[in-house]
N, C-alpha and C positions, 0 to 999 in steps of 0.2 A: 504493499500499499504506500503510495507516494506520501511524503510528508505534507506536502501542499495540496490536499485532496479535501473536498467538502465531506468526504467520507469520515474524516476525522472528528467531525462535530459530535459531541456527546448528547445524550438524551436530554440533559438538562439545557444545553444550548439550543436544541431543537425546540424544546418547550418555550424557551424565551423567544425564539423567533416566531412561534405560533402566536404568542402573546402580542408581539409587535404586529403580527398580521391581523390579529383581532381588533387592535387599536385602529390600525390603518383602514380596515374594513368598516368599522364604525364611523370614522370620519367621512369615507367615501359614501356610505349609505346616507349620512346627514346632507352631504353636499348634493347628491343625486336626488334626494327626495325634495330638496329646496328648489332645484332646477326644474323638476317636472310637476312640482306642487302635489306629490302623492308619495305615501310612505312606502319605501323600498327597504327591505332588509338585506344586509350582505354579511355572511358568516364565512369563518375559516375553519372547517371541520378538521383538516389534516394538513401538517406541513411535514415534508419528508425530502431527504436527499435521494435523488435517483440518477441512474446512469443517463448520460445525455442521449444515447440511442433509444431510450424508452419514450422520448417525446413523441415519435411517430406512431406509437401504439397507445398512448394514454387514452384516446377516445374511441378506440376500436382498432380495426385493421389499418395498416399503412396507406391503403387506397380510399380510406374514409374521407369524404369531403368535409373539410372544417374551415372555420373562420379563425384567423390569427390577427390579432391587433398587436403589431410589432413596434417597439420603441427602443432607441438606443439610450443608454444610461450614460450621462455626461458627468464629469466631476473627478471624484478621487479614484474611481475604479472604471475599467472599461467593461461594459456588460451590455446584455439586452434584456428588455422585459417583454414577455409575450403573454397576452391573454388568449388562451386557446378555448374554443367553443366548437361544438358540432354545428353543422349548418342549421339543423333544426332548432338547436338552443339558441343560436344568434338571431333567428327569425322570431322565436318567442320572447327573446329579450327586447327586441324592437317593438313587438306588441305591447310589452309591459310598459316600456318607456314612453310610447306613443298613446298609452292608454286605450288600446284596442283589445277585443277579446283574443285570448291566446289562440293561435291558429289562423288568425286573419292574414297576416303577411306571408305571401308565397314567394315574392321576388323582392330583393332589396332595392328600395328606391334611394334617391339622393338623401332624402331626409332620414331615412333609416340607417344609411351608411354613416351620416353624420352623427347620429344618436349613439351608435355603437362606438364610434371612434372617441366621442366625448366620454363615454363611459370607461373606456380604457384609460383615457387621459386622467379622469378623476380617481380612478382606482389605483393607477400607477403613481400618481402624484401623492395621494394619500399614504400609500405604502412607503414610498421613498422618504417622505417627511418623517414618518415613524421610525424608519431604519436610520435616518440621519440622527435622530435624537438618541437612538439606542447605541448606535456605532460611533457616533462622533465623527461621521464622515459627511462630505458634501456630496449628495447623489441627486441628479436632476434627470427626469426623463424627456426625451425629445418629443417632437410632434408625432403622433401616432399614424401608422400606415396600416390600412385594412387590406388583408389578402384572403381571398377564397380560393382554396386550392386542395389537393389531396394532402393528407398529413405528411406523407414522406417528402413531398415537394417543398413544403414549408420547413421541414427539418433540414433539408439540404441547403436551403437558402440562408439559414441562420448563421452559417460560418462566414458569410460574406463580410468583409471588413475586419475579420479577426485574424490575427497571425496563428493563433492557436486557441481553440475553444476548450474550456474545461471539460474533463472527462465525466464530472458529476455536477449536477445543478440543483437548485432549490425549487421544489414543486409545492405550490401553496393552492390546495383545493379551495375554490372559491364558490359560494352558492349565493344566488340572488333570489329572492322571493317577495311576494306581495302578501302581506298579512299571513306569512307562513303557508301560502298556497302557491301552486304553480312554481315549485322550486326548480330553478335553473342551474345546472352544475358546469363549472369550467375550471381551468387551471391557470393560475398566474405563475409564470416561470421566470426565475432570475437566472440567467446564463451568463456567467462571467468568462473572460478569457483567463488563461493560466496565470499570468502574473497577478491579476486581481484577486485570486483565490488566496494567495498569501496575505494580501491586505485585509480581506474579509475575515480570515481565521485570527489575525492578530487583533482585529477590532471586536470580535464576539468574545468578550470576556464575561463568563458567568460563573 
């Protein structure tokens, strides 16, 4: 096992990161609810370290059509944040955000596209702010890019701009719900490059 691998995180550190995720999710839910004038709940049931290759099978088979909201992390580390949803979940999330009955949206419109990107923006921003406080680092997400493609193609594109992508990443299961109904599950992934893993491990002191 490499010294600078996220695999080296202890259970206590993982629990601390889950708490950070919960705080970020709470702030994101508040911001989203204020934006759409409707109560949206966001929760973080599970945080774990997974192998980078597992990204393409998180939501099913590698040829499953998924929505990926992809952002670069700027600041003290070089990383990417990806909010990964199945196509059906993405369309259901649009219905939730645009206050339509779940199942109404069949094709993503420009308004729906903007709604999902803004959700990714809010979620990533809230999570980065929580991480900044916890780690004492400066992390800022870039403008989000929404991609609909098969999971394996999105996974392949994630190494673009990286000299070397970490072998392990942080997977934050994220659930959206409206009054605890219509639970929509996705994953918020923190994907650092190899040099940034050392920075993260040194900063996560629990």
